[in-house]
NUMARTOR-878652 format. One record per atom (N, C-alpha, C, CB): z, x negated, y; residue in one letter. Coordinates in steps of 0.05 Angstrom, whole numbers, plus 5000, padded with zeros to 4 digits. Glycine has a CB too. Layout:
N
ZXYA ...
//
This chain:
400
747938124012X 745538004023X 745937914052X 743138194021X 747338094067X 747838034095X 749537784098X 749238264109X 751537754080X 753237514081X 751637264075X 755537544061X 749837284055X 748137054048X 746336974071X 746437124023X 745137174084X 743437114107X 745036984130X 742037374117X 747537084134X 749136974155X 749836674149X 751737134158X 750536624124X 751136344116X 748636164120X 752036334087X 746336274112X 743836124115X 743236064144X 741436274102X 743736264161X 743136234190X 745036024202X 743536504204X 747636034194X 749535844204X 748835564195X 752335914196X 748035544169X 747235284158X 744735174173X 746635304128X 742935354179X 740435264193X 741135164220X 738435494194X 742935304234X 743735214261X 745234944260X 745535424274X 746934914239X 748334664236X 746434434231X 750334684213X 744434484213X 742434274208X 740834204233X 740634364185X 740134424248X 738634374272X 740134204292X 737834644285X 742834274295X 744534114313X 744733834304X 747234244314X 745033794277X 745233524266X 742633364270X 745833534236X 740333504266X 737733374269X 737333294298X 735533564261X 738133464317X 737933404345X 739733164352X 738633644363X 742133164342X 743932944347X 742832674336X 746732994335X 741632694312X 740632454299X 738232334314X 739832514271X 736832504329X 734332404343X 734832364373X 732132604339X 737232394382X 737732344410X 737132064418X 740632414417X 737631874400X 737031594406X 734031554411X 737931414383X 732431704396X 729531684399X 728631804425X 728031824375X 729732034432X 729132154458X 729831974481X 730532424460X 732231854479X 733131664500X 731231434502X 735931564495X 730431324479X 728631094479X 725931164493X 728130994451X 724831394487X 722231464498X 722431504528X 721131714484X 724731604537X 725031644566X 725131374580X 727631804572X 726531184568X 726730914579X 723930784579X 728730734564X 722530814557X 719830704554X 718030804576X 718630774526X 718031064581X 716231174601X 716931074629X 716431484601X 719431064636X 720230974662X 719630674666X 723231024666X 720330504646X 719930224649X 716930154651X 721130074626X 715330274634X 712430214634X 711130294660X 711130344610X 711930524670X 710730614696X 711430424719X 711530904702X 713930344719X 714830154740X 713429884737X 717930124739X 713129794712X 711829534707X 708929544715X 712029454677X 707529764709X 704729784716X 704329784746X 703530044704X 706329884761X 706129884790X 706929614802X 708030094802X 708629464788X 709729214799X 707928974793X 712429164787X 706328984771X 704728754763X 701728814767X 705328684734X 700228604767X 697328624772X 695728584747X 696428434794X 693628744742X 691928704718X 690828414718X 689628904718X 690928294694X 690028024691X 692227814693X 687927964712X 694527904704X 696927734705X 699227904694X 697527644735X 699327914667X 701028104654X 703827984649X 699928184627X 705928154651X 708628054647X 709127964618X 710628274654X 709927714615X 710327604589X 713327574582X 709027334587X 714927474601X 717827434596X 719127384623X 718327194576X 721727314621X 723227254646X 724326964644X 725627454650X 723726814665X 724626534666X 727626524671X 723026384689X 728826284665X 731726254670X 732526304698X 732525974662X 730826264718X 731526314746X 731126604754X 729826134764X 730426774735X 730127054741X 727327144749X 732027124762X 725526954753X 722727034759X 721327114733X 721326794773X 719127254737X 717627354714X 715427154707X 716427634720X 715227084681X 713126924672X 710727104666X 713926764646X 708427044680X 706027204677X 704027084659X 704827254705X 702527244645X 700627154625X 697727204636X 701027294598X 696226984641X 693427024648X 691827104623X 692226764660X 689227154627X 687627254604X 687427064581X 684827324614X 687826804585X 687626604563X 690226574548X 686826334575X 692326694557X 694926674544X 694926844519X 697226764563X 696126744497X 696026874471X 697427154472X 697226704450X 699227194491X 700727444492X 699427644510X 703527384501X 697227584523X 696327754545X 695528034537X 693927614558X 694928084512X 694128354503X 696428544498X 692528334479X 698828434498X 701128604489X 701928814511X 703428434483X 701828734536X 702528924557X 700629164558X 702728794584X 698029114559X 696229344558X 696629514533X 693329254559X 697029374510X 697529524485X 700029694487X 697729334462X 702129584500X 704629744504X 704129984521X 706729564517X 702429964541X 701830194557X 700330404541X 700030114581X 698530324523X 697230514506X 699130654487X 695030374490X 700930494475X 702930624458X 704830804474X 704630404444X 705530724498X 707230894515X 705831154520X 707830754541X 703231154525X 701731394529X 701831574504X 698831334537X 701431454481X 701531604456X 704331734451X 700831424432X 706431584458X 709131684453X 709831914473X 711031464456X 708931884497X 709932074518X 707832274527X 710831924541X 705232214523X 703232394533X 702732364563X 703832674527X 704032174576X 703732134605X 701032014612X 706031954615X 699432174625X 696632084631X 696631854651X 695032314642X 698731824667X 698831594685X 698831334669X 701431614703X 700331334647X 700331094630X 697631044618X 702431134608X 696131244612X 693431204601X 691631074622X 692231474592X 691831164647X 690231044668X 691130754673X 690531204694X 693730704672X 694630434676X 693730254652X 697730424678X 693830364628X 693030214605X 690030134607X 693430374579X 688430304617X 685530244621X 685230024641X 684030494630X 686630034663X 686429824684X 687129554673X 688129894708X 689329534659X 690329284649X 688629184625X 693229304641X 687529364610X 685729284588X 683129164598X 685129524570X 681829304616X 679229204625X 679428944641X 677929414643X 681728884651X 682128634665X 682028384647X 684728634680X 682028434620X 682028214601X 679228164589X 684028274578X 677228264602X 674528244591X 673727964585X 672528364610X 674527774601X 673727494596X 674827374570X 674627314620X 676827494559X 678027404534X 676027424511X 680527554527X 673927574514X 671927614493X 670327354489X 669927834501X 670527164507X 669026914505X 670626684494X 667926834532X 673226734488X 674926524478X 674326464449X 677926604482X 674026214442X 673226144415X 675125944402X 670526024415X 677125844416X 678725614406X 681425694394X 679125414428X 681825954387X 684326034376X 684026294360X 686426074398X 685726324340X 685826564324X 687126794340X 687326524298X 688426724362X 689926924377X 688227134391X 691626784397X 685627114389X 683927324401X 684627594388X 680927264397X 685827584364X 686627834352X 688927964368X 687627794323X 690927804375X 693027904392X 692027984420X 695327694395X 690227824431X 689227864458X 687528124460X 687627624467X 685628154441X 683728364444X 684228614427X 681028254437X 685228574402X 685628804385X 688028974394X 685928714356X 690128834405X 692428994414X 691829144440X 694828804419X 689929044455X 689129184480X 686729354476X 688728974503X 684429224473X 681829374470X 681829534444X 679529184470X 683029434423X 683029574398X 684529844400X 684329414376X 686929834413X 688330084417X 686830274436X 691130034427X 685630154456X 684130314476X 681930464462X 682930134498X 680430334445X 678230474431X 679230674411X 676330264418X 681330594396X 682530784376X 683331044389X 684830644362X 684631024412X 685731254425X 683631424440X 687931174444X 681831284454X 679931434471X 677231474459X 679631284497X 676431294441X 673731304430X 671531234451X 673131584420X 672431114473X 670631044494X 669130784487X 672131004521X 666430794487X 664830574478X 664830334497X 662030664474X 665930374521X 666030144540X 667829924530X 666930234567X 669529984511X 671329774500X 670029614477X 673829914490X 667829704467X 666629584443X 665429304447X 664529764432X 663929254469X 662828984471X 664828754469X 661328964498X 667128784483X 669228574481X 670328554453X 671428634501X 670728784440X 671828784413X 669828654393X 672329074403X 667328704396X 665328594378X 665128294382X 662628724381X 665128204407X 664927914412X 667327764401X 664727864443X 669727874406X 672127744397X 672327724367X 674527884407X 671427934353X 671427934324X 669627724313X 670628214313X 667327684325X 665427474316X 666627204319X 662827494332X 668027154342X 669226894346X 671426844326X 670326874375X 672927054319X 675127024300X 673926964272X 676827284298X 671827104265X 670527054239X 669426764237X 668327254234X 668426664260X 667326394260X 669326184255X 665926344286X 671926254257X 674026054252X 674826054222X 676426124269X 673526214206X 674026224177X 672326014163X 673526504166X 673625854146X 672225654130X 672325744101X 673425364134X 670025824090X 670025934062X 670825724042X 667326044055X 670425464048X 671225254029X 674225234027X 670124984039X 675625264049X 678525254048X 679725534042X 679625154075X 678325734051X 679226014046X 681126124067X 680426024020X 681126004091X 682926094112X 681626074139X 685625934111X 682926214159X 682026194186X 683725984200X 682326474201X 682425804214X 683925594229X 685425724252X 681925374239X 687925654254X 689525774276X 689225634302X 692525774268X 689725374303X 689725224328X 687625004327X 692525114333X 687024904350X 685324664353X 686824424364X 682824724370X 689524424360X 691124204370X 690323944356X 694124254365X 690323724372X 689223474362X 690823354339X 689123274385X 693523414338X 695123274318X 695123424291X 697923244328X 693723644289X 693523784263X 690723734252X 694124084266X 690423744226X 687823724213X 686423994211X 688023594185X 687624174198X 686624454196X 689024634193X 684524484172X 690424694216X 692924844214X 692525144211X 694524794239X 694225254194X 694325544190X 697225634192X 693025634163X 697825814210X 700525914214X 700826194202X 701325904244X 703226264195X 703726524183X 703126744203X 706626544174X 703326694228X 702626884249X 699726994246X 702926764277X 698026824235X 695226884231X 694727134214X 693726654219X 696727204198X 696527444181X 696127694199X 698927474163X 697327694222X 697227924240X 694327984250X 699027884264X 692827774254X 690127804265X 688027894245X 689327544278X 688827904219X 686928004199X 686228294203X 688127954171X 688028444215X 687428724220X 684928754237X 689828864234X 684528574255X 682128574273X 679628544256X 682328344294X 679728364236X 677428324218X 676928574201X 677828084201X 679028694191X 678628944175X 677329164192X 681429044164X 678229184216X 677029384234X 674029324238X 678429384262X 673429074244X 670628994248X 668929044223X 670428694256X 670028994200X 668629034175X 667829324172X 670228944151X 669729504177X 669229784175X 667429894197X 671829944175X 667929814221X 666429924244X 663529814244X 667729844270X 663229554239X 660529434239X 659129464212X 660729144247X 660629554192X 659529584165X 658429314155X 657229794164X 660029104160X 659428834151X 661728724134X 658828644176X 661328724108X 663528644089X 664528364094X 662528664061X 662928194107X 663827914111X 666427894126X 661627754126X 666928074144X 669428074159X 671828134141X 669228274182X 671528354125X 673728424107X 674128214085X 673128694095X 671928104076X 672127894055X 673627654065X 669327814045X 673127574090X 674627354102X 677527414104X 673427274129X 678227654112X 681027734115X 682427724088X 681228024127X 681127824067X 682327824040X 682727544030X 680527984021X 680727374035X 680827094026X 683126954040X 678226944031X 683426994066X 685526864081X 688226954070X 685226924111X 688527214065X 691127314056X 691827204028X 691027624054X 689827174011X 690327063984X 691026763985X 687827103966X 689626614002X 690226334004X 692926284016X 688026184021X 693626444036X 696226434048X 698426504028X 696426614073X 697926714012X 699826793991X 700426553973X 698827033976X 698326413966X 698626183947X 700125953959X 695826093939X 699725893985X 700625643996X 702925664016X 698425504009X 703425894027X 705325914049X 708225984040X 704426114069X 708526074015X 711026194008X 712626023987X 710626473997X 715226033990X 717025893972X 717726093949X 719625803987X 719325993930X 720026153907X 721626403914X 721525983887X 723126383936X 724726613945X 723226803963X 727326513959X 720626743967X 718726903983X 719226874013X 719027193975X 720726674021X 720826604049X 718326444055X 723426444057X 717526424080X 715026304087X 715326054104X 713326504103X 713625854099X 713325634117X 711925744143X 711725394104X 712225604165X 710825684189X 708025574188X 712325574214X 707625324184X 705025194185X 704225064159X 704924984208X 701825114150X 700724954128X 698224814139X 699925144103X 698224554136X 696024394146X 694224314123X 697024134161X 691624374125X 689724324103X 687924084109X 688024574098X 686923964089X 684823764092X 682223914095X 684723564067X 680923884118X 678424034124X 676123954105X 677623994152X 676223724092X 674123644074X 674423754046X 673923334074X 676923754037X 677423824009X 678824104006X 679123613996X 680124194027X 681624444026X 684324414014X 680124634010X 685124174007X 687824123995X 690024134017X 687923853980X 692324214009X 694624224028X 695623944034X 696924404017X 695723874059X 696623614068X 699723624073X 695223514093X 700523834087X 703323844095X 704124134100X 703723684121X 706624194094X 707824454100X 710124404120X 708924604074X 709924534143X 711724454165X 712424694183X 710524234182X 713624634205X 714224844225X 713524754253X 717224924224X 712824944269X 712524884298X 714425064314X 709524934306X 715825234300X 717625424313X 720425434301X 716325694312X 720625394275X 723225434262X 725125204265X 722725484233X 727525234254X 729625034256X 728724774242X 732125134244X 727724794218X 726724564203X 724224644188X 728924454183X 722924454175X 720524514160X 721224704137X 719324264148X 723624694126X 724424854103X 725925104110X 726024694084X 726425154135X 727925394143X 726225644144X 729325344170X 727525874147X 726126124148X 726226234176X 727326334128X 724226154192X 724026244220X 723726554219X 721626114234X 725426694234X 725626984231X 723027124237X 727827084248X 721827064259X 719327204266X 717127134247X 718527134295X 717126894236X 715226824216X 715427004191X 715526534208X 717927064183X 718227234160X 717327524166X 721227244151X 717727594191X 716827864200X 713727874200X 717927924228X 712427664210X 709527664210X 708427694181X 708427394222X 709727554162X 708827574134X 709127854123X 710327374117X 711427974127X 711928244118X 709828444129X 714728334125X 709628444155X 707828624168X 704928564159X 707928584199X 704228314157X 701428234150X 700628334123X 701127944151X 702328304103X 701628384076X 701628684072X 703428254055X 703528824086X 703429124085X 700829224097X 705829244100X 700029094120X 697529164133X 695129104115X 697229024160X 695128874102X 692828794085X 692528984062X 693228504075X 694829074051X 694629274029X 693429534039X 697429314016X 694329614063X 693329874074X 690329864077X 694729924101X 689229634083X 686329604088X 684729544063X 685829394109X 685929394044X 684429304021X 685129443995X 684829004017X 687629553994X 688729673969X 688929473946X 686929903960X 689129213953X 689529003934X 692529003927X 688628723945X 693229063903X 696029083894X 697628823898X 696129173866X 696228603898X 697628343902X 698828333930X 695628113898X 697528453949X 698628453976X 701028643979X 696428543996X 700928863965X 703229043965X 705628923952X 702529313951X 705228783930X 707328653915X 708628433933X 706328523889X 706928283947X 707928073965X 709528193987X 705627903976X 708628413999X 710028544021X 712828624011X 708528784031X 713028733987X 715628823977X 717428583972X 715228983951X 716328363962X 717928123958X 719128013984X 716327903944X 717428014005X 718327914031X 720428104042X 715927884050X 719928364039X 721928564049X 724628514035X 720828844043X 724628464010X 727128413995X 728528164006X 726528383965X 727027954011X 728227714022X 729627774049X 726027494027X 728327924066X 729427994092X 731728184090X 727228114110X 731428394076X 733428604074X 736028524060X 732328854061X 735728334041X 738028244026X 739127984035X 737228233997X 738127874057X 739027614066X 741927614074X 737227514089X 743527434064X 746427434069X 747127384099X 747827234052X 745227264114X 745727204142X 744727424161X 744526944149X 743627634150X 742727854167X 745127994180X 741028054152X 745328004206X 747528144219X 747728434213X 747428104250X 750028564218X 750428844212X 748429024226X 753228924218X 747628944251X 745829114266X 742929064258X 746229074296X 742428884240X 739828834228X 737828714249X 738629084217X 738928584269X 737328424288X 737928134283X 737828514318X 736127984271X 736727714261X 736927514284X 734627624241X 738227294278X 738127054295X 735226954293X 740226844287X 734526774311X 731726684313X 730826544288X 731426504337X 732626434272X 731926314247X 734126384227X 731625994249X 733426474203X 735326564183X 737226334174X 733926684159X 736326084177X 737925864168X 739425724190X 736125664154X 739325834214X 740625704236X 743625674232X 740125854262X 744825864217X 747725854212X 748525634193X 748726124201X 746625544178X 747225324159X 747725064173X 745025294138X 746525024196X 746624764209X 748124784236X 743924654213X 748125014248X 749225044275X 751225274275X 747025074296X 753525234285X 755725424281X 756525554307X 758025304268X 754925554327X 755725674353X 753725894360X 755825464375X 754726104373X 753026324381X 750826234400X 754726554393X 751426044417X 749425944436X 747025834423X 750725744455X 747425724399X 745225604384X 743825804365X 746125364369X 744926044364X 743726234346X 743326504359X 745526274321X 741826514381X 741326774394X 739626954377X 739926724421X 740027214381X 738527414366X 735627424376X 739827694370X 733927524358X 731127554365X 730227834360X 729327354348X 730327994382X 729428274380X 726528294373X 730028414407X 724928094380X 722028114373X 721628104343X 720527874386X 723227934329X 723027934300X 723828194288X 724727704289X 726028314299X 727028574289X 724928784293X 729628644303X 723628784316X 721528994321X 719228974302X 720628974350X 718328734297X 716028694278X 716928774250X 715128394278X 719328704242X 720328784215X 720429084213X 723228664211X 721429224233X 721629514233X 718829644230X 722929624258X 716929544245X 714229654244X 712929604216X 712429534266X 713329354206X 712329294180X 713529454157X 712729004174X 716229504159X 717529664138X 716729954139X 720629634142X 716230054163X 715330334165X 712530364152X 715230424194X 710830174156X 708230174143X 708530164113X 706429944153X 710329984104X 710829954075X 712030204063X 712629714071X 713630344078X 715030584068X 713030804059X 716930694088X 710630794071X 708631004065X 706830914041X 706931054089X 707330674031X 705530574010X 706630573982X 704730294018X 709230623980X 710630613954X 712230863949X 712530363953X 712830913923X 714231153916X 717131163926X 714331183886X 718430923926X 721230913935X 721330803964X 722830723917X 719630913981X 719330824008X 721730884026X 716930924020X 723531064017X 725731144034X 727530914042X 727431354020X 727830724023X 729630494030X 728430324053X 729930314005X 725830304054X 724530164076X 724730324102X 721630094069X 724230584099X 724430754123X 727230744135X 723731044116X 729230764118X 732030764127X 732830504140X 733930824104X 731930284129X 732530024140X 731229994167X 731629794121X 728730084169X 727230074195X 728630254215X 724330154191X 729530484206X 730830664224X 733430544235X 731530934210X 734830404219X 737330264228X 736630054249X 738730134204X 734429904244X 733629704264X 733029844291X 731229544254X 731430064289X 730630194314X 733030314329X 728530414308X 734930414314X 737330514327X 738830284342X 739230654307X 738930054329X 740229824342X 738729744367X 740329584322X 736029724364X 734429644387X 734429844410X 731529594379X 735030094402X 735130314422X 737930354434X 734130574410X 739830184426X 742530194436X 742730044462X 744530094416X 744930064476X 745329924501X 745329624497X 747830014514X 745829534473X 745929244468X 743129114472X 746829194439X 741029264467X 738329144468X 736429294487X 737129144440X 736829554490X 735029714506X 735729694536X 735030014498X 733829634553X 734329594581X 735029864594X 731929474595X 736529844616X 737030074632X 734630114651X 739730054648X 733830354657X 731530404674X 731730254701X 731130694679X 729630114707X 729529964732X 730529674730X 731130104753X 731829614708X 732929344704X 731129184685X 735729354693X 731928934680X 730528764660X 727728694668X 730528904633X 727228694694X 724528644705X 722428834693X 723628354699X 723429074686X 721729294675X 720829244647X 719329334693X 721829034633X 721329014605X 723129224591X 722028724594X 722529284566X 723929494552X 726329384536X 722029644533X 725829164521X 727929054505X 729028794517X 726928994477X 731628744512X 732928494519X 733228314494X 735628544532X 733928074498X 734927894476X 732827824455X 737228024463X 730727694463X 728827574444X 728627274448X 725927704448X 727327144429X 727126854430X 724126784425X 728926714409X 723026624443X 720326534440X 720226284423X 719026474467X 720926054434X 720825804419X 723425644425X 718325624427X 725425684409X 728025574414X 728025264415X 730025664392X 726625134397X 726724844396X 725524714421X 725324744371X 723824864435X 722524764459X 723924864485X 719624834459X 726224994481X 727725104503X 726025294519X 728824874521X 724425444505X 722525624518X 723125914511X 719625554511X 723526074531X 723926364527X 726226434508X 721326494517X 728626344515X 731026384499X 732726614511X 732626124496X 733326804494X 734927034502X 733727174527X 737826954508X 731227254524X 729727364546X 728127604535X 727827154558X 727227784553X 725227984544X 722627844537X 724728194567X 721127964519X 718527864511X 716528094509X 718627704484X 714128054518X 712128274517X 711528364489X 709628184531X 711528174470X 710828264443X 713228394429X 709928024426X 715728344438X 717928504428X 717628794436X 720628384439X 716928834461X 716429114470X 714129244455X 715829114500X 711929094451X 709629204438X 710229304410X 707328994437X 711529134394X 712029214366X 714329414364X 712728974349X 716129414383X 718129624385X 716829894389X 720229574407X 714929904408X 713530154414X 711830244390X 711730114438X 710530054377X 709030114353X 710830234332X 707529874343X 713130114328X 715030214308X 716030494315X 717430024306X 716530544341X 717330814349X 715131014342X 718030824378X 712630934348X 710431104342X 710231164312X 707830984352X 710430954296X 710230994267X 712631154256X 710230714253X 714931114268X 717331264260X 716831564265X 719831164275X 715831624289X 715331904297X 713232034279X 714531914326X 711231874271X 709131984254X 710232064226X 706831784250X 712331924218X 713531984192X 715632204195X 714831734180X 717432174215X 719632354218X 718832614232X 721832224234X 716632604247X 715532844261X 717732974279X 714533054241X 718632814298X 720732904316X 719533084338X 722232664329X 720733304343X 719833494364X 721233424390X 720333794356X 720033244406X 721333154430X 721633374451X 719732924442X 719733564451X 720033784470X 722433954464X 717533954469X 722933994438X 725334154430X 727834004438X 725234214400X 727933744434X 730233584441X 730833604470X 729933294432X 728733574487X 729133584516X 730133854525X 726533514530X 729234064512X 730234334520X 733134374514X 728634544505X 734134234494X 736934274486X 738634054498X 737134274456X 
//
């Protein structure tokens, strides 16, 4: 019996040592997150949030009307959840409340990114009712962009489109699901479900890759054109677009329990995970088809933002199916890559952004191989989701 107990004890110590070794990357990542976010909150001013880094090394700032403006406050909230640092909570509140005017914006679907990532996380974490007026106003404006005849929410009001809907819009449906539950008004959730179903019907190819933009006839609801505003070509698979679709349908299933959304999420996941052009570190180039037409590394930079969204979406999906381990493992591999020196910034560097090497809009020579605020946001969200599943004891890791 004594021998058996000794073997068990040694095995337990070995497993503990292995577990600690396996989670060192996570511990390192959270330390970098805490340091970078605190420095960023001190360096930048609320209402002018860090968005990316310009080619000349200056920081591109996002005013309250910028579609990305909610990501930095949201990152601060996630940083607080990951580390428990109350300074980050105070900073998150300052940067969130500075976006109050975004509640009046009516001309874009991006109010979901602007308000739900900032005010939504603020209310979820604190329960403070001071965040509710902005959330309620923004949700109403988003719902008003839904046309029941077409069955989708209009994304942009650009003059050269008739009724454009982009795959990115799937992300903002979570805001409507929240409003439906919180306000106890089914119209919000019904609009989200309708948009997801119409998008499922019209946005995807036979291989489950997604078009970026579908333009509808506002009078008849018929599809006029399927195109891109971000990808290499109209028929290519823009990497972040595929990530938006994966994340969006996993989220829609979590809120609606409509099996069609879960099935779609798994199909999109299979397209991404099995793609022959996916690099070994699982951080894709900005477009999955870029290698088909362009054969130089300069023309095919990696997009850490797409990888971060994919990781977060896969972690959500891993909790929804019986064989979720494959999704968890793939997401874990992505997070380990993003947490390596190849992508994770050194403390004090990278203009206090967390991740390096993302791509905003390659075809417009905009934000190429640069940090991006939404890459950081979804990376932090993925770390949070990972920790909720893996239940890592960070205090124990730090002690050892």
